[in-house]
C-alpha positions in Angstrom: 6.9 80.1 -25.0 9.4 79.6 -27.8 11.8 82.5 -28.9 9.4 85.1 -27.5 6.3 83.7 -29.3 3.8 81.2 -28.2 3.8 78.0 -30.3 1.3 75.1 -30.1 3.1 71.8 -30.7 0.7 68.9 -31.8 2.1 65.4 -32.2 0.5 63.0 -34.7 0.1 59.3 -33.6 -0.9 56.2 -35.6 -3.7 53.7 -34.9 -1.7 51.3 -32.8 -0.1 51.9 -29.4 3.5 52.0 -30.7 3.0 53.5 -34.2 4.9 56.7 -33.4 7.4 56.4 -36.3 9.1 58.5 -38.9 5.8 60.0 -40.1 4.9 61.3 -36.6 8.4 62.6 -36.2 8.3 64.4 -39.6 4.9 65.8 -38.8 6.1 67.2 -35.5 9.1 68.8 -37.4 6.8 70.4 -39.9 4.4 71.8 -37.2 7.1 73.7 -35.4 8.5 75.3 -38.6 11.3 73.0 -39.7 14.1 70.8 -38.6 16.4 73.5 -37.2 13.5 74.9 -35.1 12.7 71.4 -33.9 16.3 70.8 -32.9 16.3 74.0 -30.9 13.2 72.9 -29.0 14.6 69.5 -28.0 16.6 70.9 -25.2 13.7 73.0 -23.8 12.9 71.5 -20.3 9.4 72.8 -20.6 8.7 70.6 -23.6 10.4 67.5 -22.2 7.1 65.9 -21.1 5.6 66.6 -24.6 8.6 65.0 -26.4 8.5 62.1 -24.0 5.3 61.1 -25.7 7.3 60.4 -28.9 9.9 58.5 -26.9 13.7 59.1 -26.5 14.5 61.2 -29.6 17.9 61.9 -31.2 19.3 63.2 -34.5 22.7 62.0 -35.9 24.7 64.0 -38.5 26.4 62.5 -41.5 29.6 62.1 -39.6 27.8 59.8 -37.1 27.9 62.2 -34.3 25.0 63.1 -32.1 23.6 66.4 -33.3 20.7 66.8 -30.9 18.6 64.7 -28.5 15.9 64.8 -25.8 16.4 64.5 -22.1 14.9 61.0 -22.3 17.6 59.9 -24.8 20.3 61.3 -22.6 19.0 59.2 -19.7 19.3 56.1 -21.9 22.5 56.6 -23.8 24.1 59.9 -22.7 25.6 62.0 -25.5 26.5 59.1 -27.8 24.9 56.9 -30.4 23.9 53.5 -28.9 26.2 50.8 -30.3 23.2 48.6 -31.0 21.8 51.1 -33.5 25.0 52.2 -35.2 24.5 49.8 -38.2 20.9 51.1 -38.6 22.2 54.8 -38.5 24.7 54.0 -41.2 22.0 52.6 -43.4 19.8 55.6 -42.8 22.6 58.1 -43.6 23.5 56.3 -46.8 22.2 57.4 -50.2 18.6 56.4 -50.5 18.6 56.0 -46.7 16.6 53.0 -45.3 14.2 52.9 -42.3 14.6 50.1 -39.8 12.6 49.0 -36.7 13.8 46.6 -34.1 13.1 45.5 -30.5 15.9 45.1 -28.0 16.7 45.3 -24.3 19.1 47.8 -22.8 20.5 48.3 -19.3 19.8 51.4 -17.3 21.8 51.2 -14.1 20.8 47.9 -12.4 17.5 47.8 -14.4 16.9 46.4 -17.8 14.3 47.8 -20.1 12.7 46.5 -23.3 12.6 49.1 -26.1 11.4 49.6 -29.6 14.0 51.4 -31.7 13.2 53.0 -35.0 15.9 54.6 -37.2 15.1 56.6 -40.4 16.5 59.3 -42.7 15.3 62.9 -42.3 16.6 65.9 -44.2 20.2 64.5 -44.5 20.2 63.3 -40.9 19.4 60.1 -39.1 16.5 60.2 -36.7 16.3 57.8 -33.8 13.1 57.1 -31.8 13.5 54.8 -28.8 10.2 53.8 -27.0 10.0 52.0 -23.7 7.9 48.9 -24.3 8.8 47.1 -21.1 5.3 47.0 -19.7 3.9 45.7 -23.0 6.6 43.1 -23.4 6.2 41.8 -19.9 2.4 41.7 -20.3 2.7 39.9 -23.6 5.2 37.4 -22.1 2.9 36.8 -19.2 -0.1 36.4 -21.5 2.0 33.9 -23.5 2.9 32.0 -20.4 -0.6 31.9 -19.2 -1.8 30.7 -22.6 0.9 28.1 -22.7 0.0 27.0 -19.2 -3.7 26.7 -20.2 -2.7 24.7 -23.3 -0.5 22.4 -21.3 -3.3 21.8 -18.8 -5.8 21.1 -21.6 -3.3 18.7 -23.3 -2.6 16.9 -20.0 -6.3 16.7 -19.0 -8.5 13.9 -19.9 -11.3 16.4 -20.5 -11.9 18.1 -23.9 -13.1 21.6 -24.6 -16.0 22.3 -27.0 -17.8 25.4 -28.3 -20.9 25.9 -30.5 -22.3 28.9 -32.2 -25.8 30.2 -31.7 -27.1 27.8 -34.5 -25.6 24.8 -32.5 -22.8 24.2 -35.0 -19.4 23.1 -33.6 -17.0 26.0 -33.7 -14.2 24.6 -31.5 -13.1 21.1 -30.3 -9.8 20.4 -28.5 -7.5 17.7 -29.7 -8.3 15.4 -26.7 -11.5 14.2 -28.4 -9.3 12.4 -30.9 -8.3 10.0 -28.1 -11.8 8.9 -27.7 -13.3 9.0 -31.2 -10.2 8.6 -33.4 -11.5 11.4 -35.5 -9.4 14.6 -35.9 -11.1 17.6 -34.3 -11.0 19.8 -37.5 -13.1 17.2 -39.3 -15.9 17.7 -36.8 -16.0 21.5 -37.0 -19.0 23.0 -38.7 -21.2 19.9 -37.9 -24.3 20.3 -35.8 -23.5 19.4 -32.2 -26.2 16.8 -32.2 -24.5 15.1 -35.2 -21.5 14.6 -33.1 -23.0 14.1 -29.6 -26.3 12.4 -28.7 -28.1 12.2 -25.4 -27.5 8.9 -23.5 -31.2 8.2 -23.3 -31.7 9.2 -27.0 -32.8 12.3 -28.7 -31.1 15.5 -30.0 -29.0 17.4 -27.5 -30.1 20.6 -29.3 -33.8 19.8 -29.1 -34.1 18.2 -25.6 -32.6 19.1 -22.3 -30.9 22.2 -21.0 -29.3 23.5 -24.3 -32.5 24.6 -26.1 -33.6 26.3 -22.9 -30.2 28.2 -22.8 -29.5 26.7 -19.3 -26.1 25.9 -17.8 -25.7 22.2 -17.1 -23.2 19.8 -15.5 -22.4 16.1 -16.0 -25.0 15.6 -18.7 -24.8 11.9 -19.8 -24.3 11.7 -23.6 -22.7 9.3 -26.1 -20.8 9.5 -29.4 -19.6 6.9 -31.9 -16.0 6.6 -33.0 -14.7 6.0 -36.5 -15.4 2.2 -36.1 -19.0 2.8 -34.9 -18.2 1.9 -31.3 -20.2 3.9 -28.7 -18.3 6.0 -26.2 -19.9 7.5 -23.1 -19.3 11.0 -22.0 -20.5 13.6 -19.4 -20.8 17.1 -20.6 -20.8 20.4 -18.7 -21.6 23.7 -20.5 -22.7 27.3 -20.1 -24.4 29.6 -22.5 -22.3 32.5 -23.8 -23.6 36.1 -24.3 -22.0 39.2 -25.8 -21.9 42.6 -24.1 -25.4 43.4 -25.4 -26.8 40.2 -23.8 -27.2 38.4 -27.2 -26.9 34.7 -27.0 -23.7 33.6 -29.0 -23.5 29.9 -28.4 -22.3 27.4 -25.8 -18.9 26.6 -24.3 -18.0 23.7 -22.0 -16.0 20.5 -21.3 -16.5 16.8 -21.9 -15.1 13.8 -20.1 -14.9 10.2 -21.5 -16.4 7.9 -18.9 -16.6 4.8 -21.0 -13.9 3.0 -19.0 -15.3 4.2 -15.8 -18.8 2.9 -16.6 -17.4 -0.4 -17.7 -15.4 -0.6 -14.5 -18.4 0.2 -12.4 -20.4 -2.5 -14.2 -17.6 -5.0 -13.7 -17.5 -4.0 -10.0 -21.2 -4.6 -9.7 -20.8 -8.0 -11.2 -17.9 -8.8 -8.9 -20.0 -7.5 -5.9 -22.9 -9.8 -6.9 -20.5 -12.8 -7.3 -18.9 -12.0 -4.0 -22.2 -11.7 -2.2 -23.2 -15.0 -3.7 -19.9 -16.6 -2.7 -20.3 -15.1 0.8 -23.8 -16.5 1.1 -22.5 -19.9 0.1 -19.6 -19.6 2.6 -22.0 -18.5 5.4 -24.2 -21.6 4.7 -21.1 -23.8 4.7 -19.9 -22.2 7.8 -23.2 -22.8 9.5 -23.0 -26.4 8.5 -19.4 -26.6 9.8 -20.4 -25.0 13.1 -23.2 -27.5 13.5 -20.9 -30.3 12.6 -18.3 -29.0 15.2 -21.0 -28.7 17.8 -22.2 -32.2 17.0 -18.6 -33.5 17.2 -18.0 -31.6 20.5 -21.2 -33.1 21.9 -20.2 -36.5 20.8 -16.7 -36.0 22.3 -18.3 -34.9 25.6 -20.6 -37.8 25.6 -17.8 -40.2 24.9 -15.6 -38.7 27.6 -18.4 -38.7 30.1 -19.2 -42.3 29.2 -15.5 -43.3 29.6 -15.2 -41.5 32.9 -18.4 -43.1 34.2 -17.5 -46.6 33.0 -14.0 -46.2 34.4 -15.3 -45.2 37.8 -17.8 -48.1 37.7 -15.0 -50.6 36.8 -12.5 -49.4 39.4 -14.7 -50.4 42.3 -14.9 -54.2 41.5 -11.4 -54.1 40.1 -10.0 -52.7 43.4 -11.8 -55.5 45.2 -10.3 -58.1 42.9 -6.8 -56.7 43.4 -7.3 -56.5 47.2 -8.5 -60.1 47.5 -5.7 -61.3 45.3 -3.1 -59.5 47.5 -4.7 -61.2 50.6 -4.5 -64.6 48.9 -0.8 -64.1 47.9 0.0 -63.3 51.5 -1.8 -66.6 52.7 -3.5 -64.7 55.5 -6.3 -67.3 55.8 -4.1 -70.4 55.1 -1.6 -71.6 52.6 -2.2 -72.2 48.8 -0.6 -74.8 46.8 1.8 -73.7 44.1 -0.7 -73.9 41.2 -3.3 -71.8 42.9 -0.6 -69.3 43.9 0.4 -68.9 40.3 -3.2 -68.3 39.3 -3.6 -65.7 42.0 -0.4 -63.9 40.9 -1.7 -63.8 37.3 -5.0 -62.4 38.6 -3.1 -59.7 40.6 -0.8 -58.7 37.6 -3.8 -58.5 35.2 -5.8 -56.5 37.7 -3.1 -54.0 38.3 -2.5 -53.7 34.5 -6.2 -53.2 33.9 -6.3 -50.5 36.7 -3.5 -48.7 35.0 -5.4 -48.7 31.7 -8.5 -47.4 33.4 -6.5 -44.6 35.1 -5.2 -43.6 31.7 -8.7 -43.5 30.2 -9.8 -41.4 33.2 -6.9 -38.9 32.6 -7.7 -38.9 28.9 -11.4 -38.1 29.6 -10.4 -35.3 32.1 -8.0 -33.7 29.7 -10.5 -33.7 26.9 -13.2 -32.3 29.2 -10.7 -29.8 30.6 -11.6 -31.0 34.1 -8.1 -32.2 35.1 -6.9 -30.3 38.1 -3.3 -29.7 38.9 -1.7 -28.7 42.2 1.5 -26.9 41.2 4.2 -26.3 43.8 8.0 -26.0 44.1 9.6 -29.4 44.1 13.2 -30.5 43.5 14.1 -32.6 40.5 15.7 -35.2 42.7 12.4 -35.9 44.5 10.6 -36.6 41.2 13.4 -38.5 39.5 14.3 -40.7 42.5 10.7 -41.7 43.0 10.3 -42.6 39.4 13.5 -44.6 39.4 12.4 -46.5 42.5 9.2 -47.5 40.7 11.0 -49.1 37.8 14.2 -50.2 39.5 13.0 -53.8 40.3 11.5 -54.3 36.8 14.8 -53.1 35.2 16.8 -55.5 37.3 14.4 -58.4 36.4 14.9 -57.6 32.7 18.6 -57.3 33.0 18.7 -53.6 32.1 21.3 -51.2 33.4 19.5 -48.2 35.1 21.6 -45.0 34.8 20.9 -42.2 37.3 21.4 -38.4 36.6 24.9 -37.0 37.4 23.9 -33.5 38.6 21.3 -30.7 39.0 19.2 -32.9 41.3 18.7 -29.9 43.7 17.2 -27.7 41.0 13.6 -26.7 42.0 10.9 -26.8 39.4 7.3 -25.5 39.5 5.1 -28.6 38.9 2.4 -30.9 40.2 4.6 -33.6 41.9 2.2 -36.4 41.2 1.8 -35.5 37.5 5.5 -34.8 37.1 6.2 -38.3 38.6 3.5 -39.7 36.2 5.3 -38.2 33.2 8.8 -39.5 34.1 7.5 -42.9 35.2 5.6 -43.3 31.8 8.7 -42.5 29.8 10.8 -44.9 31.9 8.2 -47.6 31.6 8.2 -47.2 27.8 12.0 -47.4 27.8 11.7 -50.7 29.8 9.2 -52.1 27.4 11.1 -51.4 24.2 14.7 -52.0 25.3 15.9 -55.6 25.0 17.6 -57.4 27.8 21.2 -56.3 28.4 20.4 -52.7 27.3 20.6 -49.5 29.2 18.0 -46.8 30.2 18.6 -43.6 32.2 17.8 -40.0 32.9 19.9 -36.9 32.2 19.2 -33.4 33.6 20.4 -30.5 31.5 21.7 -27.1 32.6 18.8 -24.8 33.5 18.4 -21.9 31.1 15.8 -19.2 30.3 13.6 -20.2 33.2 13.4 -23.9 32.3 15.1 -27.2 32.8 15.3 -30.2 30.5 15.0 -33.8 31.7 15.9 -36.4 29.1 14.8 -40.1 29.4 16.9 -42.2 27.1 17.3 -45.9 26.2 19.3 -48.2 23.9 16.2 -49.8 22.3 15.3 -50.0 18.6 14.0 -46.4 18.4 10.9 -44.9 16.8 10.5 -45.0 13.0 10.5 -41.7 11.2 6.9 -42.0 10.1 5.8 -42.5 13.7 7.7 -39.6 15.4 4.8 -37.2 15.2 2.0 -39.7 15.5 3.2 -41.3 18.7 1.9 -38.2 20.6 -1.6 -38.7 19.3 -4.3 -40.6 21.2 -4.2 -44.4 20.8 -1.1 -44.4 18.7 1.7 -46.9 19.3 5.1 -47.4 17.7 5.8 -51.1 16.9 9.2 -51.2 15.4 10.3 -54.8 16.0 9.2 -58.3 16.7 10.3 -57.7 20.3 8.1 -54.5 20.6 4.9 -56.0 19.1 2.5 -57.2 21.7 3.6 -54.8 24.4 0.9 -53.8 26.8 -0.9 -50.4 26.6 -3.6 -48.4 24.7 -1.3 -45.8 23.2 -2.4 -43.1 25.6 0.7 -42.7 27.7 2.7 -40.2 25.6 -0.3 -38.1 24.6 -1.3 -37.8 28.3 2.3 -37.1 29.3 2.6 -34.3 26.7 -0.8 -32.8 27.7 0.3 -32.8 31.4 3.7 -31.2 30.6 2.0 -28.4 28.6 -0.6 -27.8 31.3 2.3 -27.2 33.7 3.9 -24.7 31.3 6.4 -27.0 29.8 6.5 -29.6 26.9 7.4 -33.1 25.9 9.3 -33.7 22.7 11.1 -36.5 21.0 14.6 -35.2 20.9 16.1 -37.9 18.7 15.5 -41.5 17.7 17.5 -44.0 15.7 18.4 -47.7 15.7 20.4 -47.2 18.8 17.6 -45.9 21.0 15.4 -42.8 21.7 15.7 -39.6 23.7 12.5 -38.1 25.1 12.9 -34.6 26.6 10.6 -33.2 29.3 10.8 -29.4 29.6 9.5 -27.9 32.9 9.6 -24.4 34.3 11.9 -23.5 37.2 10.3 -22.5 40.5 
């Protein structure tokens, strides 16, 4: 009800969502009977929802003051002209007034709204229409971000996008295909799809396979040639596209260049075949090596068994020879003249030497066959060292050598087989006796026990071991001949290798600590009890 009479207010709108402009405003003014009547209706609360369809409305007089406005405008700007639109209001009020449209954002309390502002001249006044386009602006921004995201994904992806129309002509290709074919995508548009892409097994992709049957497909093997004529391999996936009426419109899908992947797979197959061939050769060689090792082990066992058997067979008559020689030297059955006594002493020395060699061979055979038995027990260093020194004391005196005894740690207890420990020390002292010239010195030192072990060093003032022999002397049948004096010394070269093997079997070791022209130092390392 307006002024005692009923009035129907109809608002005109344009074709687009935000085409409510000066024409719609003017049409509304004319429908209600003129500008003054329209101004009188702006403050009517009953018509506020209706005017809200036009937006926030305001009229400004030639002095730049607000003449009238809707409730919606007051909520935005109060009773003033927005500073942002004052230049546009001035233009609209000027002679030949000009219409302007702009988009802006304004703050409403703690909120910020996106608006479309239109200012235009109307019957000597300036009309202002402000429409809230926040939802539209945010939706457009979101759509732009999503599209940008999709474009970024497509650009970053190795796949390319394709589309065809219902006749099979290319209607869209993404730029990624340029990487593969070195042909700009626009140059391929409008071509038949089978002129660009061919089936891997031959034939037209539009005449054979899923596309003519209007079927969706995935990872279809195809190929295409680049600008140089080189074939590239792809896999295509696609789906038929229909409109709302169900009419077929074309195809849409993706393609992936698998040229490098197929080449890598082919190379991998070649490598696999070469590897399998190499492995077969290695297996054959390994079988040959295993057979050779088995044969060598069998030969070693046979040799060791032969040596052990022969040594046992030789020891029996040899012990008889030694025994009878000892009886003869003692003249138990009558005296011998001087010449025969010399012969008997030679026989006795040679027999004892031969027995020592046979015992070494037996130990060597037992070590190789791993049949050597040890009887480990707690024993003091003094017991072993004193027994060893007693065995060589007379020979050292006969040769004119000074025999030096250890200064301390003789009560230290070690875990060892007493017989084998004595054998090691006696062997080292015997070597020192052999290779030290008359007037020299030999001796034993015992080191400070540490970390559960003790070090016994047998030293001499002989001519030493040459550098090239310092590792070899621990091998079987190796000897170190370093001077005219040393050459011709008795032995098979088994002593040091047997001594090291015995020390290691007892949890220790035997090493050449040092050697030079002034002598050698051999260290026996044994565990503490």
